[in-house]
C-alpha positions, 0 to 999 in steps of 0.5 A, a space after each residue: 815708077 810705073 804708070 799704074 802705081 801713079 794712077 793708084 797713088 792718085 786714086 788713093 790720095 783723092 779717096 782718102 782726103 774726105 776721111 783722113 785729110 790730105 795725103 802727101 804721095 811723095 812722102 808716102 813713097 819715101 817714108 815708111 813710118 808715114 805710110 804705115 800711119 796713113 794705111 792704119 788710119 785708112 784701115 780704121 776709117 775707110 770704106 770698102 773701095 778705099 780699103 781695096 785701093 789701100 791694100 793694092 797700093 801696099 802690095 805694090 809698094 812692097 809692104 807685104 813682103 816682110 816675113 813675120 818673125 818666127 818663134 825661135 827654134 829650140 836647142 837640141 838639148 831642149 828637144 830631147 828633154 821634152 821628148 820623154 815626158 810620160 812613161 810607157 803607160 802614159 
């Protein structure tokens, strides 16, 4: 854990205390569900500065690295069947 992360974590926990209560930094780092719940509360109730710290901390913790689930690719038979829906004149 680098010094920048520790500073950011302490700023976040101090800034979030008046709005959402005490934040456990150790649990925030280890428990993904707890971190997600805390960040959702901050997103709902936090001010601009707290939101910026929250986003930077989430980025630093790698919470934005998850790729969204993409739509399933259609089977080749479905693509061919869907290709010709109209006649030559539409």
